LUMKOLTI-745909 format. One line per 8 residues: for each residue x, z, y of C-alpha. Coordinates in steps of 0.1 Angstrom, whole numbers, padded with zeros to 4 digits, m for minus. Layout:
// residues N
X:Z:Y  ...
//
This chain:
// residues 492
m0021:0115:m0113  m0009:0131:m0080  0009:0099:m0070  m0024:0079:m0070  m0051:0101:m0055  m0039:0102:m0019  m0067:0093:0006  m0056:0066:0031
m0052:0080:0066  m0076:0069:0094  m0074:0069:0132  m0099:0092:0150  m0105:0105:0184  m0116:0140:0193  m0144:0145:0218  m0132:0144:0254
m0098:0132:0243  m0085:0097:0247  m0054:0102:0224  m0058:0088:0189  m0052:0111:0160  m0041:0102:0125  m0064:0120:0101  m0059:0125:0064
m0080:0142:0037  m0058:0166:0018  m0060:0158:m0020  m0079:0184:m0039  m0049:0195:m0060  m0030:0204:m0028  m0057:0221:m0008  m0051:0257:m0019
m0015:0254:m0011  m0020:0236:0022  m0048:0259:0033  m0073:0232:0045  m0090:0200:0034  m0083:0179:0066  m0050:0173:0083  m0045:0156:0117
m0015:0146:0138  m0014:0131:0172  m0004:0094:0175  0006:0102:0211  m0012:0071:0225  m0046:0060:0237  m0039:0024:0228  m0054:0017:0194
m0029:m0010:0185  0001:0012:0193  m0016:0039:0172  m0020:0015:0143  0016:0006:0145  0027:0043:0144  0001:0053:0117  0023:0044:0087
0052:0066:0098  0030:0095:0108  0010:0092:0075  0043:0094:0055  0054:0125:0074  0019:0141:0068  0023:0134:0031  0057:0150:0031
0043:0181:0048  0015:0184:0022  0039:0179:m0007  0064:0204:0007  0038:0232:0008  0024:0222:m0026  0058:0222:m0043  0067:0255:m0027
0034:0271:m0039  0041:0260:m0075  0076:0275:m0076  0063:0310:m0082  0038:0301:m0109  0043:0321:m0142  0059:0292:m0161  0080:0278:m0132
0117:0274:m0140  0124:0289:m0106  0105:0321:m0113  0119:0323:m0148  0155:0321:m0134  0148:0347:m0107  0132:0372:m0131  0157:0366:m0159
0185:0375:m0136  0167:0402:m0118  0170:0386:m0084  0135:0392:m0069  0149:0413:m0041  0181:0393:m0036  0182:0378:m0001  0191:0341:0002
0182:0332:0038  0173:0345:0072  0142:0336:0093  0135:0344:0129  0103:0364:0134  0088:0365:0169  0069:0398:0163  0102:0417:0157
0124:0395:0178  0150:0394:0151  0162:0376:0120  0145:0388:0089  0161:0383:0055  0140:0366:0029  0142:0375:m0008  0141:0350:m0037
0106:0363:m0046  0095:0343:m0016  0101:0306:m0027  0119:0281:m0005  0098:0256:0015  0121:0227:0023  0152:0210:0010  0176:0231:0030
0160:0264:0018  0159:0250:m0018  0197:0244:m0017  0203:0280:m0004  0181:0295:m0031  0199:0274:m0058  0233:0286:m0046  0222:0322:m0047
0208:0319:m0082  0238:0298:m0094  0263:0324:m0081  0244:0352:m0098  0243:0333:m0131  0281:0326:m0129  0287:0364:m0123  0267:0372:m0154
0287:0347:m0174  0320:0361:m0161  0310:0397:m0170  0301:0385:m0206  0339:0379:m0211  0350:0411:m0193  0362:0443:m0210  0347:0465:m0183
0321:0492:m0191  0284:0481:m0190  0270:0487:m0156  0234:0497:m0146  0230:0461:m0134  0240:0449:m0169  0215:0473:m0185  0187:0461:m0163
0195:0425:m0172  0195:0433:m0209  0162:0452:m0205  0145:0422:m0188  0156:0400:m0216  0142:0421:m0245  0174:0439:m0253  0196:0408:m0254
0221:0397:m0228  0214:0360:m0219  0238:0337:m0236  0259:0311:m0218  0237:0284:m0233  0206:0302:m0220  0221:0304:m0185  0231:0268:m0185
0196:0258:m0195  0182:0279:m0167  0204:0262:m0142  0196:0227:m0156  0159:0234:m0152  0165:0249:m0118  0183:0217:m0106  0153:0197:m0115
0129:0217:m0094  0152:0226:m0065  0176:0197:m0063  0155:0171:m0080  0183:0163:m0104  0172:0146:m0136  0189:0126:m0164  0189:0089:m0156
0157:0073:m0168  0139:0105:m0176  0115:0103:m0146  0082:0086:m0152  0065:0057:m0133  0042:0082:m0115  0072:0104:m0105  0089:0075:m0088
0058:0059:m0072  0057:0081:m0040  0094:0073:m0033  0087:0036:m0039  0058:0038:m0014  0081:0054:0011  0107:0027:0004  0081:0000:0010
0071:0016:0043  0107:0011:0055  0107:m0025:0042  0075:m0032:0062  0093:m0021:0093  0120:m0045:0085  0097:m0075:0080  0080:m0072:0046
0043:m0080:0050  0022:m0048:0049  m0004:m0067:0029  0022:m0075:0002  0034:m0038:0001  m0002:m0026:m0004  m0007:m0051:m0032  0024:m0040:m0051
0013:m0004:m0048  m0021:m0012:m0064  m0004:m0032:m0093  0017:m0003:m0105  m0014:0019:m0114  m0029:m0011:m0132  0003:m0013:m0153  0002:0024:m0161
m0035:0021:m0172  m0024:m0005:m0198  0009:0010:m0211  0008:0046:m0200  0029:0067:m0177  0061:0059:m0194  0096:0073:m0187  0116:0047:m0169
0141:0045:m0197  0113:0039:m0222  0101:0007:m0204  0109:m0024:m0223  0102:m0062:m0219  0074:m0056:m0245  0055:m0035:m0220  0057:m0064:m0194
0042:m0087:m0220  0015:m0061:m0230  0005:m0060:m0193  0005:m0097:m0189  m0016:m0102:m0221  m0041:m0076:m0209  m0045:m0094:m0176  m0049:m0128:m0194
m0076:m0112:m0215  m0094:m0104:m0183  m0093:m0141:m0174  m0065:m0139:m0148  m0045:m0170:m0140  m0008:m0173:m0148  0000:m0172:m0111  m0019:m0139:m0107
m0002:m0124:m0137  0032:m0132:m0123  0023:m0117:m0089  0011:m0084:m0105  0042:m0081:m0127  0063:m0087:m0096  0049:m0055:m0081  0059:m0035:m0111
0093:m0052:m0113  0099:m0042:m0076  0094:m0006:m0085  0118:m0009:m0114  0143:m0026:m0092  0140:0002:m0067  0147:0026:m0095  0179:0008:m0105
0191:0008:m0069  0185:0045:m0067  0204:0052:m0098  0173:0062:m0118  0175:0034:m0143  0204:0014:m0158  0187:m0020:m0154  0154:m0037:m0147
0139:m0049:m0180  0115:m0072:m0162  0142:m0093:m0145  0136:m0130:m0154  0108:m0122:m0178  0095:m0156:m0191  0057:m0158:m0191  0050:m0194:m0201
0017:m0198:m0217  0002:m0164:m0207  m0028:m0167:m0185  m0050:m0196:m0174  m0033:m0225:m0156  m0041:m0226:m0119  m0065:m0252:m0108  m0064:m0269:m0074
m0093:m0263:m0050  m0116:m0293:m0046  m0129:m0301:m0011  m0166:m0300:m0005  m0187:m0330:0005  m0212:m0329:0034  m0239:m0330:0008  m0226:m0299:m0009
m0220:m0282:0024  m0256:m0289:0034  m0269:m0274:0002  m0248:m0243:0008  m0258:m0237:0044  m0295:m0244:0033  m0296:m0217:0007  m0328:m0197:0011
m0321:m0161:0021  m0285:m0168:0029  m0272:m0137:0049  m0263:m0145:0085  m0228:m0130:0081  m0220:m0153:0052  m0234:m0183:0071  m0213:m0175:0101
m0182:m0169:0081  m0185:m0202:0062  m0190:m0219:0096  m0157:m0204:0108  m0139:m0216:0077  m0152:m0252:0078  m0147:m0256:0115  m0113:m0238:0121
m0096:m0240:0087  m0088:m0203:0087  m0083:m0185:0054  m0111:m0162:0042  m0095:m0129:0053  m0081:m0144:0085  m0117:m0148:0096  m0134:m0119:0078
m0111:m0093:0093  m0112:m0106:0129  m0113:m0080:0157  m0130:m0084:0190  m0097:m0082:0208  m0084:m0112:0188  m0109:m0135:0205  m0098:m0151:0238
m0127:m0168:0257  m0108:m0186:0285  m0105:m0223:0294  m0092:m0229:0258  m0109:m0203:0236  m0090:m0193:0205  m0086:m0167:0178  m0053:m0148:0180
m0038:m0144:0146  m0003:m0135:0159  m0008:m0098:0152  m0030:m0101:0121  m0022:m0094:0085  m0017:m0130:0074  m0001:m0148:0045  0031:m0161:0060
0051:m0161:0092  0037:m0196:0100  0002:m0182:0097  0007:m0160:0128  m0008:m0185:0152  m0035:m0193:0177  m0065:m0210:0162  m0087:m0230:0187
m0125:m0222:0186  m0144:m0255:0182  m0172:m0262:0207  m0198:m0263:0179  m0191:m0227:0169  m0184:m0213:0203  m0220:m0201:0211  m0221:m0183:0178
m0187:m0166:0184  m0199:m0154:0218  m0230:m0139:0203  m0208:m0122:0177  m0186:m0108:0204  m0216:m0093:0222  m0232:m0080:0190  m0205:m0075:0164
m0216:m0066:0129  m0186:m0044:0120  m0174:m0011:0133  m0142:m0002:0153  m0141:m0037:0169  m0145:m0058:0137  m0166:m0089:0141  m0179:m0087:0104
m0190:m0058:0083  m0175:m0068:0050  m0161:m0038:0033  m0123:m0034:0028  m0105:m0027:m0005  m0076:m0003:m0009  m0051:m0031:m0007  m0063:m0040:0028
m0082:m0072:0017  m0119:m0076:0025  m0146:m0081:0000  m0158:m0112:0018  m0146:m0135:m0009  m0166:m0117:m0035  m0197:m0115:m0013  m0196:m0152:m0003
m0186:m0162:m0038  m0219:m0149:m0052  m0238:m0172:m0028  m0215:m0201:m0035  m0226:m0199:m0072  m0263:m0204:m0063  m0257:m0241:m0058  m0247:m0264:m0087
m0217:m0278:m0068  m0202:m0294:m0100  m0235:m0312:m0106  m0233:m0327:m0071  m0197:m0340:m0076  m0180:m0366:m0098  m0161:m0351:m0128  m0125:m0342:m0121
m0099:m0314:m0121  m0101:m0285:m0097  m0127:m0259:m0088  m0150:m0252:m0059  m0145:m0219:m0041  m0148:m0205:m0006  m0112:m0219:0000  m0127:m0254:m0006
m0140:m0254:0029  m0104:m0253:0042  m0097:m0283:0021  m0128:m0301:0034  m0116:m0297:0070  m0081:m0310:0060  m0098:m0342:0047  m0120:m0346:0078
m0090:m0342:0101  m0070:m0368:0081  m0100:m0393:0082  m0103:m0387:0120  m0067:m0398:0124  m0053:m0364:0133  m0015:m0363:0127  m0002:m0342:0098
0020:m0321:0120  m0011:m0311:0141  m0031:m0303:0110  m0002:m0282:0096  0001:m0262:0128  m0037:m0256:0128  m0038:m0244:0092  m0006:m0222:0096
0013:m0241:0069  0050:m0235:0065  0067:m0265:0082  0098:m0263:0060  0135:m0262:0070  0137:m0296:0087  0104:m0303:0105  0100:m0267:0116
0135:m0263:0129  0130:m0278:0163  0104:m0274:0190  0075:m0250:0195  0048:m0267:0175  0015:m0283:0186  m0001:m0271:0218  m0034:m0252:0217
m0050:m0280:0237  m0040:m0307:0212  m0053:m0286:0183  m0086:m0279:0202  m0091:m0317:0208  m0084:m0323:0171  m0111:m0298:0157  m0136:m0310:0183
m0134:m0345:0169  m0150:m0334:0136  m0188:m0337:0131  m0205:m0309:0111  m0241:m0320:0105  m0248:m0291:0081  m0243:m0266:0110  m0273:m0278:0131
m0294:m0248:0120  m0267:m0223:0130  m0281:m0196:0153  m0266:m0196:0188
//
């Protein structure tokens, strides 16, 4: 459970201080050990974007700090392998390290009854206990007279000298808690998850999309909920199918099921690369026939769009978001997560998605703001609905996605869109507005290359290998060609 109940860190500022702080709520299970419920570290900058860029590394270090204190606090619990080894061998007053103390301006020796706090101290403690255990084993084969030390050892162990087998078991257990040594495959999914999360943070710095990393981390707990917190060595192909079938029973599409299994498979692959697992049982797992087949999105007609924008009681934020989708071709979260500083209102106004969490590298682009929507965008800049610079107030999920699709989808269902269209394959969703604009641009004679650059499509190896793409001015002229009669009632 401890792997899953971390609270995401946030950026905050203290009164009369321009420097951003990374703030984290300490999990309840660690508060006694850590000594407080909130933990802050300076990001060392007053620039919010720079602070955001540094937040992941700082958050990882904060989690390590909390875990270090928590693990140290549990070493001296009554059933701890560490305490059992120390007490069995009578080593409570045996010194294993020195620590500088300012009050006495000298190095003070620390006994094993004060557990280690970091990896270096754990190694020192292990060496001290290991050496003591080996001395006891050597004496067991000696013909020397029983010493007072031997008598104390026998007394502590209810009149019996610890056997070699007992001592070896003590050391094996000690290796697990001090050196993190465990038999291959014995660790559970939840044991490995924090290390996998740290691994993904490094991959994000090397180019993996942060959005993808967050999604993978949410898929693993879903898997555990279905199959249980299995040991790595117990995971079989069967468990992958169990998870896939559970998702199919929820109505998930085959593509979605593959995506979620990929997140779990990535954790298992990480485990094999770290030597924790012999092989990944989910490699090349065939899923044919599990889950619904994906349906293409159908574009919306002007009649359908007029019905949607004319819904009685339609919230203004939904109306504006839909207007952005149909006039710019942006994806739902590209628009729903817009920040004020992503809007440039110069001679050629545009939305700057080059620093946003987007789907692909090609999606990092400038999107021109059509004239028909420009007054609404300016109003939104002056009076944003969201906090911390966000234009909209749609809540954000743990994986970083907004709930805009859910909120807008509920209003989309209020119109019988299928009754207004000829029968055919595909479905109507918020994404249909993007398809509608594609059709309108094609009918207006806009070249495919311009349309692809506007929508942030991957240009492929050949057509995208040369040049810098379509200019902002050409894309702006393209979107301004399109007539949107259903937007006449949009507030300016």
